[in-house]
VEXDOPA-248193 format. One record per residue: residue in three letters; x negated, y negated, z negated of N, C-alpha, C, CB in turn. Coordinates in steps of 0.1 Angstrom, whole numbers, padded with zeros to 4 digits, always signed. Last residue first. Glycine has a CB too. Layout:
N
AlaXYZXYZXYZXYZ ...
END
This chain:
100
Leu-0036+1027-0184-0034+1023-0171-0044+1027-0162-0033+1009-0171 Ser-0043+1032-0210-0037+1043-0202-0034+1039-0188-0025+1047-0208 Arg-0054+1007-0221-0063+1019-0218-0057+1031-0209-0067+1025-0230 Leu-0029+0994-0225-0040+0989-0214-0050+1001-0212-0048+0974-0219 Phe-0019+1010-0244-0012+1009-0233-0021+1005-0220-0001+0999-0235 Arg-0038+1007-0265-0034+1019-0260-0028+1020-0247-0026+1024-0267 Asp-0033+0978-0269-0046+0983-0265-0044+0998-0258-0056+0984-0277 Ala-0007+0977-0278-0011+0972-0265-0025+0976-0260-0010+0957-0265 Ala-0011+0991-0303-0001+0997-0292-0005+0989-0279+0016+0993-0297 Arg-0028+0972-0315-0032+0985-0313-0023+0992-0302-0031+0993-0326 His-0009+0950-0316-0023+0949-0310-0027+0963-0306-0034+0941-0320 Leu+0010+0959-0332+0014+0957-0319+0001+0956-0311+0022+0946-0317 Ser-0004+0961-0357+0003+0973-0349+0004+0971-0336+0016+0975-0354 Arg-0010+0934-0361-0021+0943-0359-0015+0958-0352-0029+0946-0374 Ala+0016+0925-0365+0007+0920-0355-0005+0931-0352+0002+0906-0360 Ala+0024+0940-0388+0031+0943-0375+0023+0937-0363+0045+0937-0376 Pro+0004+0930-0408+0006+0945-0403+0012+0947-0391+0013+0953-0412 Ser-0012+0901-0397-0002+0907-0404+0000+0922-0399+0012+0898-0402 Ser-0030+0884-0385-0035+0896-0394-0024+0902-0402-0045+0892-0403 Pro-0014+0866-0372-0022+0875-0364-0028+0886-0373-0034+0868-0356 Phe+0007+0847-0372+0005+0856-0383-0004+0869-0377+0020+0862-0388 Asp+0006+0832-0348+0007+0824-0362+0005+0834-0374+0021+0816-0363 Ala+0005+0849-0328-0005+0837-0328-0005+0831-0342-0001+0826-0318 Met+0023+0870-0332+0008+0872-0328-0001+0860-0330+0007+0877-0315 Leu+0047+0854-0337+0040+0864-0347+0025+0867-0343+0047+0879-0348 Ile+0054+0822-0334+0049+0833-0326+0043+0843-0335+0040+0830-0316 Lys+0082+0807-0350+0067+0809-0348+0066+0821-0339+0058+0811-0361 Asn+0104+0799-0364+0104+0797-0350+0088+0798-0346+0111+0782-0347 Gln+0108+0806-0391+0099+0794-0388+0098+0791-0374+0086+0796-0393 Leu+0121+0830-0387+0128+0819-0394+0120+0805-0391+0129+0823-0409 Leu+0103+0846-0372+0116+0843-0367+0123+0829-0374+0125+0855-0371 Ser+0083+0849-0391+0080+0842-0378+0093+0838-0371+0071+0851-0368 Glu+0095+0861-0412+0091+0847-0413+0088+0840-0399+0078+0847-0422 Arg+0099+0886-0400+0111+0877-0403+0107+0863-0404+0119+0881-0417 Val+0074+0894-0397+0082+0892-0385+0094+0884-0388+0086+0906-0378 Ala+0065+0893-0422+0059+0884-0413+0067+0882-0401+0046+0889-0409 Asp+0073+0916-0433+0080+0904-0437+0076+0893-0427+0075+0901-0452 Asp+0075+0946-0417+0066+0935-0421+0074+0922-0423+0054+0932-0411 Glu+0071+0979-0406+0080+0968-0411+0072+0957-0417+0090+0974-0422 Glu+0046+0984-0378+0051+0986-0393+0062+0974-0396+0038+0984-0404 Val+0051+0999-0349+0050+0987-0355+0056+0989-0369+0057+0974-0346 Ala+0032+1027-0336+0044+1022-0345+0041+1008-0348+0045+1030-0358 Gly+0022+1041-0304+0021+1038-0317+0034+1032-0324+0010+1029-0318 Leu+0026+1053-0279+0017+1043-0281+0014+1039-0294+0020+1033-0275 Phe+0033+1082-0266+0036+1076-0278+0023+1067-0281+0038+1085-0288 Glu+0042+1089-0232+0031+1088-0242+0036+1079-0254+0016+1081-0235 Met+0058+1111-0210+0060+1102-0220+0048+1100-0230+0071+1106-0227 Arg+0072+1125-0184+0059+1121-0189+0062+1110-0199+0050+1115-0178 Leu+0098+1149-0185+0093+1135-0181+0081+1132-0190+0105+1123-0183 Gly+0113+1170-0191+0101+1173-0181+0096+1159-0176+0107+1182-0166 Phe+0131+1173-0210+0135+1165-0199+0125+1166-0188+0137+1151-0202 His+0119+1188-0230+0133+1190-0227+0138+1183-0214+0141+1186-0238 Thr+0091+1181-0233+0097+1195-0232+0110+1196-0226+0097+1201-0246 Arg+0091+1152-0232+0083+1160-0223+0088+1174-0221+0069+1159-0227 Val+0110+1146-0251+0113+1141-0239+0104+1149-0229+0111+1126-0238 Leu+0096+1159-0274+0109+1163-0270+0113+1160-0255+0119+1156-0278 Asp+0072+1143-0276+0071+1159-0271+0085+1164-0268+0065+1169-0283 Ala+0083+1119-0283+0076+1120-0270+0075+1134-0267+0062+1114-0270 Ile+0093+1126-0307+0102+1122-0297+0096+1123-0284+0106+1108-0299 Arg+0070+1131-0320+0079+1142-0319+0089+1139-0308+0085+1145-0332 Glu+0058+1106-0322+0052+1116-0314+0060+1129-0311+0040+1120-0320 Gly+0077+1093-0338+0074+1089-0324+0067+1099-0315+0066+1076-0324 Met+0075+1106-0362+0088+1107-0354+0085+1104-0340+0099+1097-0360 Glu+0051+1096-0374+0052+1110-0369+0064+1112-0360+0052+1121-0380 Arg+0063+1073-0386+0055+1072-0375+0052+1086-0368+0041+1066-0381 Glu+0080+1085-0405+0085+1077-0394+0077+1076-0383+0088+1064-0399 Glu+0060+1095-0421+0071+1103-0416+0077+1098-0405+0081+1107-0426 Gly+0046+1071-0431+0041+1080-0420+0049+1091-0415+0030+1087-0425 His+0069+1043-0432+0058+1053-0439+0055+1063-0426+0066+1062-0454 Arg+0084+1023-0417+0080+1022-0431+0069+1031-0436+0091+1024-0439 Val+0087+1006-0386+0083+1019-0393+0078+1016-0408+0071+1027-0384 Gln+0095+0988-0366+0100+0989-0380+0098+1000-0388+0112+0986-0382 Asn+0095+1009-0338+0096+0996-0344+0100+0998-0358+0105+0987-0336 Met+0074+1027-0316+0085+1027-0326+0083+1014-0333+0084+1039-0336 Val+0070+1029-0282+0065+1023-0293+0077+1022-0304+0060+1010-0289 Leu+0064+1049-0254+0071+1046-0265+0064+1039-0277+0076+1058-0269 Arg+0066+1051-0219+0057+1050-0231+0066+1045-0241+0045+1040-0228 Leu+0068+1070-0188+0073+1063-0200+0064+1062-0211+0086+1070-0205 Asp+0070+1069-0158+0057+1070-0167+0061+1064-0178+0044+1063-0162 Leu+0085+1084-0130+0086+1077-0143+0074+1079-0151+0099+1081-0151 Lys+0083+1099-0107+0075+1087-0108+0076+1079-0121+0078+1079-0097 Glu+0103+1118-0112+0089+1122-0112+0081+1110-0113+0085+1130-0099 Val+0126+1102-0107+0123+1108-0119+0109+1111-0121+0131+1120-0121 Ala+0125+1100-0078+0125+1088-0088+0120+1093-0104+0140+1082-0089 Ser+0127+1127-0069+0116+1119-0066+0114+1107-0077+0118+1115-0052 Arg+0154+1133-0080+0142+1141-0085+0129+1132-0082+0141+1155-0077 Met+0169+1114-0066+0168+1113-0080+0156+1122-0085+0182+1117-0087 Lys+0165+1126-0041+0163+1112-0043+0160+1109-0057+0174+1103-0038 Glu+0178+1151-0044+0163+1149-0041+0158+1135-0043+0160+1154-0026 Ala+0203+1143-0048+0197+1149-0058+0182+1149-0057+0203+1162-0059 Glu+0211+1133-0022+0209+1124-0033+0203+1130-0046+0222+1120-0037 Glu+0209+1158-0008+0201+1147-0006+0200+1138-0016+0205+1139+0005 Pro+0230+1173-0022+0216+1177-0021+0205+1165-0018+0216+1187-0012 Ala+0256+1169-0038+0250+1159-0028+0235+1162-0029+0253+1144-0032 Ala+0265+1191-0053+0273+1182-0047+0269+1174-0036+0277+1176-0056 Arg+0242+1204-0061+0252+1212-0054+0262+1202-0047+0260+1223-0065 Gly+0228+1184-0073+0222+1190-0063+0232+1199-0054+0210+1199-0069 Val+0245+1176-0094+0244+1167-0084+0237+1174-0070+0235+1154-0090 Arg+0242+1200-0111+0257+1195-0103+0254+1187-0092+0267+1187-0113 Asp+0216+1198-0117+0221+1210-0109+0233+1205-0102+0225+1222-0119 
END
């Protein structure tokens, strides 16, 4: 509103840019169900309070395989494909691709 009063043309450009946003959220290092549910609540808050489109794609579980892949200089998805974190990333990527 302040920008609209001070610079109406710029405010319209900002509104147009914001309307084009299509946000997606992935929570990282989630330990339990309550934290996973937080992702959906955050997406709801963004939609409600900011009027932005946001889809919660999922949560990546806290997983020692992530640390191991870093320490061993390996790729998580290739070298630890059955780890909980890799499976979580795979599910989030699938949801993302389906949303396109």
